[in-house]
N, C-alpha and C positions, 0 to 999 in steps of 0.2 A: 906410583906409576915406576916400572923399571926402565932402565936405559934403553934397552933394545925396543921396548913398546914406543918409547919417546921418540927414538930415531925413525921407527915406522911413521909415527904421526907425521912427524916432520917431513919425510920424505914424501909421504902421500900429499902434504900441502904445497910441497914444490912440484910435484907432478900435475895438480890441480892449477897452479898458476901458471906453469909453462903451457899446459893444455889450453887454458883461457888464453893468454897471450898468443898463442897459435892461431886459436879461433879470430880473435882479432885480426892477425895479420891477413888471414884468409879472406874473412868478411872485407877487410879493407882493400885487399887485391879484386875481390869480386866486384865491390862496388866501383872501383877504378876502372876496371876493364868491361864489366858488362853493360854500364849504361853507354858507352860510346859504340860497344858491338851492337846493341840495339838500335841505337840510333843510325849506324852506318846500315844494318839491314833494313830499317824503315826507309831510307834515303834510296837504297837499291830497288826496293818495291816500287817507289814513287818515280824512279828513273825509268824502270820499265814500263809502267802506265803510262808515262809522258811521252815514251817513244811510240808506243802503241797508238796513242791519240795523234802523233804527228804523221804516222803512216795514213792514218784515216783522213787528215785534213789535207794531207798531200795530194790523196785521191780525188777529195772533193775539190781541190783548188785546181786540178788538171781538168776535171769535167766542166767546171766553171768558166776555164778559159776556153776551152774547146766550143762551149755554148755562146760565149761571148764572140768567138771567131766567127761562128756562123751567124750571129745576129748582126754583124756589121757588113754583111752584104747586102747590095741594092735589092734583092730579090725578097729579103727577110724583112726589110725596112717597109718595104712597098706591101707585103703580106699582113704586117702589123697594123699598118697605117688604115688598109683596108677593112680587116676584122675587127680591130678592136677601136677604131675611132671613127668608121664610117666615112673615110676620105676618098676621094675620087680623083681621078686626073682630069685636068682641064678639057672640056668638050665631051666629059661622059656624064650620064645623068645615073644618079643614086635612086633604086627603088626600094622601098621598104613594104614587106608583106604583112599587114596588120590582121590580127586574129578576128574571125566572125564575130559580130554582136552577141553575146549570150554564151560564147563560148569559153569564158573564163573559167576560173574556179569554181567548183559546186558551193552553193550558198549552203551554211548549216541550217538546218531545219528549226523552226521556232518551236520552243517547249510550250505545251499548252500551260495556261494559269493554273495555280493550284485551286481547288475547289474552295469555296466561300466558307469561312468559319461562323458558326453560330455565336450569338451574343452570350450565351450561357458557357460556351467553352472558353471564349475570352475571360469571363468573368472568374471561372474556375482557375484558368491559369495565371491570373492575377493575385487570386487569394494565395495559391499555392507556389508562388514566384518561379513558375513553369515558364520559359520563354520559348 
């Protein structure tokens, strides 16, 4: 091997080493910064979703507060007591209207019994294990 050829091989190996080391450095930098960047991006997405949920929950909370305020009035309490619990004021009489007898839900029609089976058919089914 000539000296010039040998120097080219050595230079080629040195370039490969430098390229390999540079690749390792770049990979190290990517691993160092890529994972935190991905985590940061995921956290940003979670924050956006949490803010959207908060807006919805705030709206629902306002609606429930308004409904609770209307249910605290005497008229609402009286209406609920009358409609849901059947309560009346002292001196009033409660009446219940019952349905007419026989006006309930329709009764299901009875199915006719199956036709009787012959003894020969039962014997044949027993022989061939037909249930």
